[in-house]
Backbone atoms as SQL, in Angstrom:
CREATE TABLE atoms (id INTEGER PRIMARY KEY, chain TEXT, resi INTEGER, resn TEXT, atom TEXT, x REAL, y REAL, z REAL);
INSERT INTO atoms VALUES
  (1, 'A', 1, 'MET', 'N', 53.682, 20.029, -5.157),
  (2, 'A', 1, 'MET', 'CA', 52.506, 19.719, -4.383),
  (3, 'A', 1, 'MET', 'C', 52.677, 18.325, -3.796),
  (4, 'A', 2, 'ASP', 'N', 52.228, 18.184, -2.578),
  (5, 'A', 2, 'ASP', 'CA', 52.311, 16.898, -1.888),
  (6, 'A', 2, 'ASP', 'C', 51.322, 15.919, -2.513),
  (7, 'A', 3, 'HIS', 'N', 51.737, 14.701, -2.788),
  (8, 'A', 3, 'HIS', 'CA', 50.866, 13.731, -3.447),
  (9, 'A', 3, 'HIS', 'C', 49.713, 13.308, -2.544),
  (10, 'A', 4, 'ARG', 'N', 49.871, 13.351, -1.216),
  (11, 'A', 4, 'ARG', 'CA', 48.760, 12.996, -0.320),
  (12, 'A', 4, 'ARG', 'C', 47.652, 14.053, -0.383),
  (13, 'A', 5, 'ALA', 'N', 48.034, 15.300, -0.484),
  (14, 'A', 5, 'ALA', 'CA', 47.030, 16.366, -0.605),
  (15, 'A', 5, 'ALA', 'C', 46.301, 16.247, -1.940),
  (16, 'A', 6, 'TYR', 'N', 47.041, 15.944, -2.995),
  (17, 'A', 6, 'TYR', 'CA', 46.419, 15.774, -4.303),
  (18, 'A', 6, 'TYR', 'C', 45.429, 14.606, -4.285),
  (19, 'A', 7, 'ASP', 'N', 45.814, 13.489, -3.672),
  (20, 'A', 7, 'ASP', 'CA', 44.916, 12.329, -3.587),
  (21, 'A', 7, 'ASP', 'C', 43.683, 12.640, -2.744),
  (22, 'A', 8, 'ALA', 'N', 43.856, 13.390, -1.663),
  (23, 'A', 8, 'ALA', 'CA', 42.725, 13.722, -0.804),
  (24, 'A', 8, 'ALA', 'C', 41.744, 14.648, -1.505),
  (25, 'A', 9, 'LEU', 'N', 42.253, 15.546, -2.329),
  (26, 'A', 9, 'LEU', 'CA', 41.379, 16.488, -3.025),
  (27, 'A', 9, 'LEU', 'C', 40.690, 15.874, -4.233),
  (28, 'A', 10, 'ASN', 'N', 41.278, 14.878, -4.852),
  (29, 'A', 10, 'ASN', 'CA', 40.753, 14.358, -6.111),
  (30, 'A', 10, 'ASN', 'C', 40.135, 12.970, -6.013),
  (31, 'A', 11, 'ARG', 'N', 40.000, 12.424, -4.843),
  (32, 'A', 11, 'ARG', 'CA', 39.346, 11.118, -4.729),
  (33, 'A', 11, 'ARG', 'C', 37.826, 11.298, -4.783),
  (34, 'A', 12, 'PRO', 'N', 37.094, 10.238, -5.088),
  (35, 'A', 12, 'PRO', 'CA', 35.632, 10.349, -5.146),
  (36, 'A', 12, 'PRO', 'C', 35.052, 10.713, -3.775),
  (37, 'A', 13, 'ALA', 'N', 34.021, 11.493, -3.822),
  (38, 'A', 13, 'ALA', 'CA', 33.387, 11.930, -2.580),
  (39, 'A', 13, 'ALA', 'C', 32.682, 10.760, -1.915),
  (40, 'A', 14, 'ARG', 'N', 32.763, 10.700, -0.607),
  (41, 'A', 14, 'ARG', 'CA', 32.062, 9.676, 0.158),
  (42, 'A', 14, 'ARG', 'C', 30.896, 10.339, 0.871),
  (43, 'A', 15, 'THR', 'N', 29.723, 9.842, 0.614),
  (44, 'A', 15, 'THR', 'CA', 28.555, 10.406, 1.283),
  (45, 'A', 15, 'THR', 'C', 28.297, 9.650, 2.570),
  (46, 'A', 16, 'ALA', 'N', 27.874, 10.369, 3.563),
  (47, 'A', 16, 'ALA', 'CA', 27.567, 9.747, 4.844),
  (48, 'A', 16, 'ALA', 'C', 26.229, 9.029, 4.742),
  (49, 'A', 17, 'PRO', 'N', 26.115, 7.848, 5.319),
  (50, 'A', 17, 'PRO', 'CA', 24.819, 7.145, 5.270),
  (51, 'A', 17, 'PRO', 'C', 23.786, 7.904, 6.101),
  (52, 'A', 18, 'SER', 'N', 22.567, 7.856, 5.612),
  (53, 'A', 18, 'SER', 'CA', 21.508, 8.551, 6.331),
  (54, 'A', 18, 'SER', 'C', 21.200, 7.806, 7.627),
  (55, 'A', 19, 'PRO', 'N', 20.860, 8.540, 8.664),
  (56, 'A', 19, 'PRO', 'CA', 20.566, 7.879, 9.936),
  (57, 'A', 19, 'PRO', 'C', 19.258, 7.097, 9.854),
  (58, 'A', 20, 'ARG', 'N', 19.235, 5.936, 10.456),
  (59, 'A', 20, 'ARG', 'CA', 18.040, 5.096, 10.477),
  (60, 'A', 20, 'ARG', 'C', 17.200, 5.461, 11.689),
  (61, 'A', 21, 'HIS', 'N', 15.906, 5.476, 11.488),
  (62, 'A', 21, 'HIS', 'CA', 14.964, 5.728, 12.568),
  (63, 'A', 21, 'HIS', 'C', 14.157, 4.455, 12.760),
  (64, 'A', 22, 'PRO', 'N', 14.472, 3.642, 13.781),
  (65, 'A', 22, 'PRO', 'CA', 13.809, 2.352, 13.911),
  (66, 'A', 22, 'PRO', 'C', 12.307, 2.460, 14.133),
  (67, 'A', 23, 'GLY', 'N', 11.847, 3.507, 14.791),
  (68, 'A', 23, 'GLY', 'CA', 10.409, 3.676, 14.995),
  (69, 'A', 23, 'GLY', 'C', 9.673, 3.902, 13.691),
  (70, 'A', 24, 'VAL', 'N', 10.256, 4.703, 12.822),
  (71, 'A', 24, 'VAL', 'CA', 9.643, 4.987, 11.522),
  (72, 'A', 24, 'VAL', 'C', 9.632, 3.727, 10.668),
  (73, 'A', 25, 'VAL', 'N', 10.720, 2.974, 10.699),
  (74, 'A', 25, 'VAL', 'CA', 10.806, 1.741, 9.910),
  (75, 'A', 25, 'VAL', 'C', 9.796, 0.717, 10.423),
  (76, 'A', 26, 'LEU', 'N', 9.663, 0.578, 11.735),
  (77, 'A', 26, 'LEU', 'CA', 8.719, -0.375, 12.308),
  (78, 'A', 26, 'LEU', 'C', 7.282, 0.006, 11.991),
  (79, 'A', 27, 'LEU', 'N', 6.942, 1.276, 12.139),
  (80, 'A', 27, 'LEU', 'CA', 5.588, 1.729, 11.824),
  (81, 'A', 27, 'LEU', 'C', 5.273, 1.546, 10.345),
  (82, 'A', 28, 'SER', 'N', 6.243, 1.829, 9.507),
  (83, 'A', 28, 'SER', 'CA', 6.061, 1.629, 8.068),
  (84, 'A', 28, 'SER', 'C', 5.834, 0.157, 7.753),
  (85, 'A', 29, 'ALA', 'N', 6.593, -0.731, 8.382),
  (86, 'A', 29, 'ALA', 'CA', 6.425, -2.170, 8.146),
  (87, 'A', 29, 'ALA', 'C', 5.050, -2.644, 8.604),
  (88, 'A', 30, 'VAL', 'N', 4.574, -2.132, 9.720),
  (89, 'A', 30, 'VAL', 'CA', 3.246, -2.516, 10.215),
  (90, 'A', 30, 'VAL', 'C', 2.163, -2.042, 9.248),
  (91, 'A', 31, 'LEU', 'N', 2.278, -0.805, 8.777),
  (92, 'A', 31, 'LEU', 'CA', 1.286, -0.285, 7.829),
  (93, 'A', 31, 'LEU', 'C', 1.266, -1.102, 6.542),
  (94, 'A', 32, 'TRP', 'N', 2.436, -1.429, 6.008),
  (95, 'A', 32, 'TRP', 'CA', 2.483, -2.204, 4.773),
  (96, 'A', 32, 'TRP', 'C', 2.008, -3.632, 4.983),
  (97, 'A', 33, 'LEU', 'N', 2.248, -4.195, 6.174),
  (98, 'A', 33, 'LEU', 'CA', 1.740, -5.531, 6.466),
  (99, 'A', 33, 'LEU', 'C', 0.218, -5.525, 6.523),
  (100, 'A', 34, 'LEU', 'N', -0.362, -4.534, 7.191),
  (101, 'A', 34, 'LEU', 'CA', -1.815, -4.421, 7.235),
  (102, 'A', 34, 'LEU', 'C', -2.400, -4.215, 5.838),
  (103, 'A', 35, 'THR', 'N', -1.738, -3.417, 5.041),
  (104, 'A', 35, 'THR', 'CA', -2.204, -3.177, 3.675),
  (105, 'A', 35, 'THR', 'C', -2.166, -4.457, 2.853),
  (106, 'A', 36, 'SER', 'N', -1.066, -5.183, 2.928),
  (107, 'A', 36, 'SER', 'CA', -0.960, -6.403, 2.115),
  (108, 'A', 36, 'SER', 'C', -1.944, -7.472, 2.577),
  (109, 'A', 37, 'LEU', 'N', -2.157, -7.598, 3.884),
  (110, 'A', 37, 'LEU', 'CA', -3.130, -8.573, 4.371),
  (111, 'A', 37, 'LEU', 'C', -4.551, -8.225, 3.941),
  (112, 'A', 38, 'SER', 'N', -4.907, -6.947, 4.030),
  (113, 'A', 38, 'SER', 'CA', -6.266, -6.562, 3.648),
  (114, 'A', 38, 'SER', 'C', -6.480, -6.677, 2.146),
  (115, 'A', 39, 'VAL', 'N', -5.491, -6.327, 1.352),
  (116, 'A', 39, 'VAL', 'CA', -5.627, -6.473, -0.104),
  (117, 'A', 39, 'VAL', 'C', -5.704, -7.954, -0.482),
  (118, 'A', 40, 'SER', 'N', -4.939, -8.783, 0.199),
  (119, 'A', 40, 'SER', 'CA', -5.007, -10.229, -0.064),
  (120, 'A', 40, 'SER', 'C', -6.388, -10.777, 0.267),
  (121, 'A', 41, 'TRP', 'N', -6.956, -10.352, 1.390),
  (122, 'A', 41, 'TRP', 'CA', -8.295, -10.811, 1.768),
  (123, 'A', 41, 'TRP', 'C', -9.321, -10.349, 0.733),
  (124, 'A', 42, 'LEU', 'N', -9.219, -9.106, 0.300),
  (125, 'A', 42, 'LEU', 'CA', -10.171, -8.599, -0.689),
  (126, 'A', 42, 'LEU', 'C', -10.041, -9.336, -2.018),
  (127, 'A', 43, 'CYS', 'N', -8.819, -9.620, -2.450),
  (128, 'A', 43, 'CYS', 'CA', -8.628, -10.370, -3.696),
  (129, 'A', 43, 'CYS', 'C', -9.199, -11.777, -3.578),
  (130, 'A', 44, 'PHE', 'N', -8.983, -12.426, -2.443),
  (131, 'A', 44, 'PHE', 'CA', -9.552, -13.750, -2.223),
  (132, 'A', 44, 'PHE', 'C', -11.071, -13.692, -2.256),
  (133, 'A', 45, 'LEU', 'N', -11.651, -12.692, -1.598),
  (134, 'A', 45, 'LEU', 'CA', -13.103, -12.571, -1.545),
  (135, 'A', 45, 'LEU', 'C', -13.696, -12.302, -2.923),
  (136, 'A', 46, 'VAL', 'N', -13.075, -11.436, -3.693),
  (137, 'A', 46, 'VAL', 'CA', -13.558, -11.153, -5.042),
  (138, 'A', 46, 'VAL', 'C', -13.432, -12.390, -5.923),
  (139, 'A', 47, 'GLY', 'N', -12.312, -13.092, -5.804),
  (140, 'A', 47, 'GLY', 'CA', -12.128, -14.307, -6.600),
  (141, 'A', 47, 'GLY', 'C', -13.136, -15.389, -6.258),
  (142, 'A', 48, 'MET', 'N', -13.393, -15.586, -4.975),
  (143, 'A', 48, 'MET', 'CA', -14.377, -16.595, -4.574),
  (144, 'A', 48, 'MET', 'C', -15.789, -16.197, -4.992),
  (145, 'A', 49, 'THR', 'N', -16.102, -14.916, -4.890),
  (146, 'A', 49, 'THR', 'CA', -17.416, -14.446, -5.319),
  (147, 'A', 49, 'THR', 'C', -17.603, -14.664, -6.821),
  (148, 'A', 50, 'ALA', 'N', -16.565, -14.350, -7.587),
  (149, 'A', 50, 'ALA', 'CA', -16.644, -14.558, -9.031),
  (150, 'A', 50, 'ALA', 'C', -16.758, -16.046, -9.364),
  (151, 'A', 51, 'LEU', 'N', -16.019, -16.880, -8.643),
  (152, 'A', 51, 'LEU', 'CA', -16.075, -18.312, -8.883),
  (153, 'A', 51, 'LEU', 'C', -17.456, -18.873, -8.549),
  (154, 'A', 52, 'TRP', 'N', -18.014, -18.484, -7.416),
  (155, 'A', 52, 'TRP', 'CA', -19.340, -18.966, -7.034),
  (156, 'A', 52, 'TRP', 'C', -20.415, -18.459, -7.992),
  (157, 'A', 53, 'GLY', 'N', -20.259, -17.198, -8.408),
  (158, 'A', 53, 'GLY', 'CA', -21.219, -16.656, -9.367),
  (159, 'A', 53, 'GLY', 'C', -21.159, -17.374, -10.703),
  (160, 'A', 54, 'ALA', 'N', -19.958, -17.654, -11.167),
  (161, 'A', 54, 'ALA', 'CA', -19.808, -18.359, -12.438),
  (162, 'A', 54, 'ALA', 'C', -20.315, -19.796, -12.327),
  (163, 'A', 55, 'ALA', 'N', -20.101, -20.415, -11.166),
  (164, 'A', 55, 'ALA', 'CA', -20.564, -21.789, -10.977),
  (165, 'A', 55, 'ALA', 'C', -22.089, -21.872, -10.939),
  (166, 'A', 56, 'SER', 'N', -22.741, -20.806, -10.476),
  (167, 'A', 56, 'SER', 'CA', -24.209, -20.820, -10.425),
  (168, 'A', 56, 'SER', 'C', -24.837, -20.307, -11.713),
  (169, 'A', 57, 'GLY', 'N', -24.016, -19.906, -12.670),
  (170, 'A', 57, 'GLY', 'CA', -24.534, -19.476, -13.960),
  (171, 'A', 57, 'GLY', 'C', -24.820, -17.986, -14.054),
  (172, 'A', 58, 'GLU', 'N', -24.440, -17.228, -13.060),
  (173, 'A', 58, 'GLU', 'CA', -24.657, -15.772, -13.093),
  (174, 'A', 58, 'GLU', 'C', -23.551, -15.108, -13.912),
  (175, 'A', 59, 'PRO', 'N', -23.874, -14.000, -14.587),
  (176, 'A', 59, 'PRO', 'CA', -22.816, -13.271, -15.294),
  (177, 'A', 59, 'PRO', 'C', -21.954, -12.500, -14.289),
  (178, 'A', 60, 'VAL', 'N', -20.649, -12.710, -14.337),
  (179, 'A', 60, 'VAL', 'CA', -19.743, -12.072, -13.392),
  (180, 'A', 60, 'VAL', 'C', -18.811, -11.066, -14.060),
  (181, 'A', 61, 'GLY', 'N', -18.963, -10.859, -15.347),
  (182, 'A', 61, 'GLY', 'CA', -18.078, -9.935, -16.063),
  (183, 'A', 61, 'GLY', 'C', -18.180, -8.511, -15.563),
  (184, 'A', 62, 'GLY', 'N', -19.394, -8.035, -15.306),
  (185, 'A', 62, 'GLY', 'CA', -19.568, -6.663, -14.821),
  (186, 'A', 62, 'GLY', 'C', -18.976, -6.470, -13.439),
  (187, 'A', 63, 'PHE', 'N', -19.132, -7.470, -12.573),
  (188, 'A', 63, 'PHE', 'CA', -18.573, -7.411, -11.226),
  (189, 'A', 63, 'PHE', 'C', -17.048, -7.345, -11.263),
  (190, 'A', 64, 'LEU', 'N', -16.445, -8.214, -12.069),
  (191, 'A', 64, 'LEU', 'CA', -14.990, -8.225, -12.174),
  (192, 'A', 64, 'LEU', 'C', -14.468, -6.969, -12.855),
  (193, 'A', 65, 'LEU', 'N', -15.198, -6.448, -13.819),
  (194, 'A', 65, 'LEU', 'CA', -14.801, -5.213, -14.480),
  (195, 'A', 65, 'LEU', 'C', -14.828, -4.044, -13.513),
  (196, 'A', 66, 'CYS', 'N', -15.842, -3.990, -12.671),
  (197, 'A', 66, 'CYS', 'CA', -15.938, -2.927, -11.665),
  (198, 'A', 66, 'CYS', 'C', -14.780, -3.022, -10.669),
  (199, 'A', 67, 'CYS', 'N', -14.477, -4.238, -10.222),
  (200, 'A', 67, 'CYS', 'CA', -13.364, -4.424, -9.285),
  (201, 'A', 67, 'CYS', 'C', -12.032, -4.041, -9.933),
  (202, 'A', 68, 'ALA', 'N', -11.852, -4.409, -11.190),
  (203, 'A', 68, 'ALA', 'CA', -10.620, -4.065, -11.895),
  (204, 'A', 68, 'ALA', 'C', -10.498, -2.562, -12.106),
  (205, 'A', 69, 'ALA', 'N', -11.626, -1.895, -12.381),
  (206, 'A', 69, 'ALA', 'CA', -11.585, -0.438, -12.568),
  (207, 'A', 69, 'ALA', 'C', -11.219, 0.275, -11.272),
  (208, 'A', 70, 'VAL', 'N', -11.766, -0.189, -10.155),
  (209, 'A', 70, 'VAL', 'CA', -11.423, 0.411, -8.861),
  (210, 'A', 70, 'VAL', 'C', -9.955, 0.180, -8.535),
  (211, 'A', 71, 'LEU', 'N', -9.466, -1.022, -8.807),
  (212, 'A', 71, 'LEU', 'CA', -8.066, -1.342, -8.549),
  (213, 'A', 71, 'LEU', 'C', -7.133, -0.498, -9.408),
  (214, 'A', 72, 'CYS', 'N', -7.443, -0.357, -10.682),
  (215, 'A', 72, 'CYS', 'CA', -6.607, 0.451, -11.578),
  (216, 'A', 72, 'CYS', 'C', -6.644, 1.926, -11.206),
  (217, 'A', 73, 'GLY', 'N', -7.816, 2.412, -10.817),
  (218, 'A', 73, 'GLY', 'CA', -7.916, 3.810, -10.386),
  (219, 'A', 73, 'GLY', 'C', -7.097, 4.081, -9.142),
  (220, 'A', 74, 'GLY', 'N', -7.193, 3.188, -8.161),
  (221, 'A', 74, 'GLY', 'CA', -6.409, 3.349, -6.937),
  (222, 'A', 74, 'GLY', 'C', -4.918, 3.247, -7.192),
  (223, 'A', 75, 'ALA', 'N', -4.518, 2.313, -8.046),
  (224, 'A', 75, 'ALA', 'CA', -3.104, 2.174, -8.385),
  (225, 'A', 75, 'ALA', 'C', -2.590, 3.402, -9.133),
  (226, 'A', 76, 'GLY', 'N', -3.422, 3.980, -9.989),
  (227, 'A', 76, 'GLY', 'CA', -3.016, 5.188, -10.704),
  (228, 'A', 76, 'GLY', 'C', -2.798, 6.363, -9.776),
  (229, 'A', 77, 'VAL', 'N', -3.688, 6.533, -8.822),
  (230, 'A', 77, 'VAL', 'CA', -3.530, 7.615, -7.844),
  (231, 'A', 77, 'VAL', 'C', -2.282, 7.384, -6.999),
  (232, 'A', 78, 'PHE', 'N', -2.060, 6.144, -6.593),
  (233, 'A', 78, 'PHE', 'CA', -0.894, 5.814, -5.773),
  (234, 'A', 78, 'PHE', 'C', 0.409, 6.082, -6.518),
  (235, 'A', 79, 'VAL', 'N', 0.466, 5.688, -7.790),
  (236, 'A', 79, 'VAL', 'CA', 1.670, 5.923, -8.591),
  (237, 'A', 79, 'VAL', 'C', 1.876, 7.424, -8.810),
  (238, 'A', 80, 'ALA', 'N', 0.791, 8.171, -8.999),
  (239, 'A', 80, 'ALA', 'CA', 0.927, 9.624, -9.164),
  (240, 'A', 80, 'ALA', 'C', 1.517, 10.267, -7.910),
  (241, 'A', 81, 'VAL', 'N', 1.098, 9.794, -6.749),
  (242, 'A', 81, 'VAL', 'CA', 1.665, 10.328, -5.504),
  (243, 'A', 81, 'VAL', 'C', 3.128, 9.906, -5.375),
  (244, 'A', 82, 'CYS', 'N', 3.448, 8.670, -5.747),
  (245, 'A', 82, 'CYS', 'CA', 4.839, 8.207, -5.674),
  (246, 'A', 82, 'CYS', 'C', 5.769, 9.029, -6.563),
  (247, 'A', 83, 'ARG', 'N', 5.259, 9.452, -7.699),
  (248, 'A', 83, 'ARG', 'CA', 6.080, 10.185, -8.667),
  (249, 'A', 83, 'ARG', 'C', 6.130, 11.686, -8.415),
  (250, 'A', 84, 'ALA', 'N', 5.414, 12.166, -7.420),
  (251, 'A', 84, 'ALA', 'CA', 5.431, 13.605, -7.125),
  (252, 'A', 84, 'ALA', 'C', 6.844, 14.009, -6.687),
  (253, 'A', 85, 'PRO', 'N', 7.319, 15.161, -7.158),
  (254, 'A', 85, 'PRO', 'CA', 8.686, 15.574, -6.817),
  (255, 'A', 85, 'PRO', 'C', 8.925, 15.725, -5.313),
  (256, 'A', 86, 'ALA', 'N', 7.949, 16.200, -4.592),
  (257, 'A', 86, 'ALA', 'CA', 8.143, 16.371, -3.152),
  (258, 'A', 86, 'ALA', 'C', 8.309, 15.025, -2.452),
  (259, 'A', 87, 'VAL', 'N', 7.610, 14.018, -2.918),
  (260, 'A', 87, 'VAL', 'CA', 7.716, 12.686, -2.318),
  (261, 'A', 87, 'VAL', 'C', 9.036, 12.036, -2.718),
  (262, 'A', 88, 'ARG', 'N', 9.466, 12.245, -3.920),
  (263, 'A', 88, 'ARG', 'CA', 10.722, 11.643, -4.382),
  (264, 'A', 88, 'ARG', 'C', 11.933, 12.219, -3.680),
  (265, 'A', 89, 'ARG', 'N', 11.821, 13.450, -3.167),
  (266, 'A', 89, 'ARG', 'CA', 12.935, 14.067, -2.450),
  (267, 'A', 89, 'ARG', 'C', 13.040, 13.595, -1.000),
  (268, 'A', 90, 'MET', 'N', 12.026, 12.926, -0.495),
  (269, 'A', 90, 'MET', 'CA', 12.047, 12.446, 0.892),
  (270, 'A', 90, 'MET', 'C', 13.049, 11.306, 1.050),
  (271, 'A', 91, 'SER', 'N', 13.466, 11.096, 2.291),
  (272, 'A', 91, 'SER', 'CA', 14.321, 9.942, 2.562),
  (273, 'A', 91, 'SER', 'C', 13.486, 8.671, 2.407),
  (274, 'A', 92, 'GLY', 'N', 14.152, 7.562, 2.240),
  (275, 'A', 92, 'GLY', 'CA', 13.468, 6.302, 1.980),
  (276, 'A', 92, 'GLY', 'C', 12.540, 5.880, 3.109),
  (277, 'A', 93, 'ASP', 'N', 12.970, 6.080, 4.353),
  (278, 'A', 93, 'ASP', 'CA', 12.142, 5.687, 5.493),
  (279, 'A', 93, 'ASP', 'C', 10.867, 6.503, 5.565),
  (280, 'A', 94, 'VAL', 'N', 10.997, 7.790, 5.425),
  (281, 'A', 94, 'VAL', 'CA', 9.831, 8.678, 5.527),
  (282, 'A', 94, 'VAL', 'C', 8.905, 8.475, 4.333),
  (283, 'A', 95, 'ARG', 'N', 9.478, 8.263, 3.153),
  (284, 'A', 95, 'ARG', 'CA', 8.667, 8.022, 1.958),
  (285, 'A', 95, 'ARG', 'C', 7.856, 6.732, 2.107),
  (286, 'A', 96, 'SER', 'N', 8.481, 5.690, 2.637),
  (287, 'A', 96, 'SER', 'CA', 7.774, 4.430, 2.847),
  (288, 'A', 96, 'SER', 'C', 6.656, 4.597, 3.873),
  (289, 'A', 97, 'LEU', 'N', 6.907, 5.363, 4.923),
  (290, 'A', 97, 'LEU', 'CA', 5.874, 5.607, 5.926),
  (291, 'A', 97, 'LEU', 'C', 4.711, 6.393, 5.343),
  (292, 'A', 98, 'LEU', 'N', 5.003, 7.425, 4.565),
  (293, 'A', 98, 'LEU', 'CA', 3.945, 8.231, 3.954),
  (294, 'A', 98, 'LEU', 'C', 3.104, 7.404, 2.990),
  (295, 'A', 99, 'LEU', 'N', 3.759, 6.636, 2.131),
  (296, 'A', 99, 'LEU', 'CA', 3.024, 5.835, 1.162),
  (297, 'A', 99, 'LEU', 'C', 2.242, 4.719, 1.840),
  (298, 'A', 100, 'GLY', 'N', 2.798, 4.150, 2.900),
  (299, 'A', 100, 'GLY', 'CA', 2.058, 3.150, 3.662),
  (300, 'A', 100, 'GLY', 'C', 0.838, 3.742, 4.339),
  (301, 'A', 101, 'ALA', 'N', 0.980, 4.960, 4.858),
  (302, 'A', 101, 'ALA', 'CA', -0.165, 5.627, 5.496),
  (303, 'A', 101, 'ALA', 'C', -1.234, 5.994, 4.474),
  (304, 'A', 102, 'LEU', 'N', -0.841, 6.273, 3.241),
  (305, 'A', 102, 'LEU', 'CA', -1.827, 6.563, 2.198),
  (306, 'A', 102, 'LEU', 'C', -2.479, 5.286, 1.665),
  (307, 'A', 103, 'ALA', 'N', -1.720, 4.200, 1.606),
  (308, 'A', 103, 'ALA', 'CA', -2.238, 2.966, 1.021),
  (309, 'A', 103, 'ALA', 'C', -3.057, 2.134, 1.995),
  (310, 'A', 104, 'CYS', 'N', -2.861, 2.293, 3.283),
  (311, 'A', 104, 'CYS', 'CA', -3.450, 1.388, 4.262),
  (312, 'A', 104, 'CYS', 'C', -4.944, 1.580, 4.534),
  (313, 'A', 105, 'PRO', 'N', -5.467, 2.785, 4.727),
  (314, 'A', 105, 'PRO', 'CA', -6.827, 2.909, 5.263),
  (315, 'A', 105, 'PRO', 'C', -7.933, 2.333, 4.387),
  (316, 'A', 106, 'VAL', 'N', -7.915, 2.582, 3.117),
  (317, 'A', 106, 'VAL', 'CA', -9.034, 2.165, 2.264),
  (318, 'A', 106, 'VAL', 'C', -9.155, 0.644, 2.196),
  (319, 'A', 107, 'PRO', 'N', -8.083, -0.102, 1.868),
  (320, 'A', 107, 'PRO', 'CA', -8.254, -1.553, 1.843),
  (321, 'A', 107, 'PRO', 'C', -8.549, -2.138, 3.220),
  (322, 'A', 108, 'LEU', 'N', -8.004, -1.530, 4.261),
  (323, 'A', 108, 'LEU', 'CA', -8.236, -2.046, 5.603),
  (324, 'A', 108, 'LEU', 'C', -9.697, -1.887, 6.006),
  (325, 'A', 109, 'VAL', 'N', -10.282, -0.737, 5.712),
  (326, 'A', 109, 'VAL', 'CA', -11.698, -0.518, 6.037),
  (327, 'A', 109, 'VAL', 'C', -12.580, -1.427, 5.189),
  (328, 'A', 110, 'LEU', 'N', -12.273, -1.547, 3.900),
  (329, 'A', 110, 'LEU', 'CA', -13.059, -2.433, 3.037),
  (330, 'A', 110, 'LEU', 'C', -12.951, -3.900, 3.472),
  (331, 'A', 111, 'ALA', 'N', -11.749, -4.322, 3.853),
  (332, 'A', 111, 'ALA', 'CA', -11.573, -5.708, 4.295),
  (333, 'A', 111, 'ALA', 'C', -12.300, -5.958, 5.612),
  (334, 'A', 112, 'ALA', 'N', -12.251, -5.000, 6.532),
  (335, 'A', 112, 'ALA', 'CA', -12.957, -5.171, 7.802),
  (336, 'A', 112, 'ALA', 'C', -14.463, -5.210, 7.572),
  (337, 'A', 113, 'ALA', 'N', -14.976, -4.341, 6.709),
  (338, 'A', 113, 'ALA', 'CA', -16.403, -4.345, 6.407),
  (339, 'A', 113, 'ALA', 'C', -16.811, -5.648, 5.730),
  (340, 'A', 114, 'ALA', 'N', -15.992, -6.136, 4.817),
  (341, 'A', 114, 'ALA', 'CA', -16.284, -7.397, 4.144),
  (342, 'A', 114, 'ALA', 'C', -16.204, -8.564, 5.139),
  (343, 'A', 115, 'TRP', 'N', -15.259, -8.513, 6.034),
  (344, 'A', 115, 'TRP', 'CA', -15.110, -9.587, 7.024),
  (345, 'A', 115, 'TRP', 'C', -16.355, -9.687, 7.905),
  (346, 'A', 116, 'PHE', 'N', -16.836, -8.536, 8.368),
  (347, 'A', 116, 'PHE', 'CA', -18.002, -8.551, 9.262),
  (348, 'A', 116, 'PHE', 'C', -19.318, -8.800, 8.514),
  (349, 'A', 117, 'SER', 'N', -19.374, -8.430, 7.242),
  (350, 'A', 117, 'SER', 'CA', -20.610, -8.675, 6.503),
  (351, 'A', 117, 'SER', 'C', -20.678, -10.107, 5.992),
  (352, 'A', 118, 'VAL', 'N', -19.525, -10.707, 5.704),
  (353, 'A', 118, 'VAL', 'CA', -19.507, -12.088, 5.215),
  (354, 'A', 118, 'VAL', 'C', -19.684, -13.050, 6.396),
  (355, 'A', 119, 'GLY', 'N', -19.078, -12.724, 7.501),
  (356, 'A', 119, 'GLY', 'CA', -19.277, -13.563, 8.704),
  (357, 'A', 119, 'GLY', 'C', -18.128, -14.393, 9.064);
């Protein structure tokens, strides 16, 4: 047997890189940026509200507990979707776009409502 044929048949397989879709990557980045900005604004607003409430002598434990429960519930749902077998089989670009589209609307709407109600 020819040694070149043996080497070609027994070398490790090389997988082709998946094609990149710049539109999907850009849209995913925009969605995640909007999500992170809105979550940051909401965290700042909750922290300032708790600080002002504590400074005025109001009990803020129930407010912070409610916010923490909503955050944990949302994170649990998000992790459950991330761990779903159908989502795990997706390519990285499409998975990031799907998860960004699921994560973006709720914090964005809450942050916009808080922005306009706070002033």
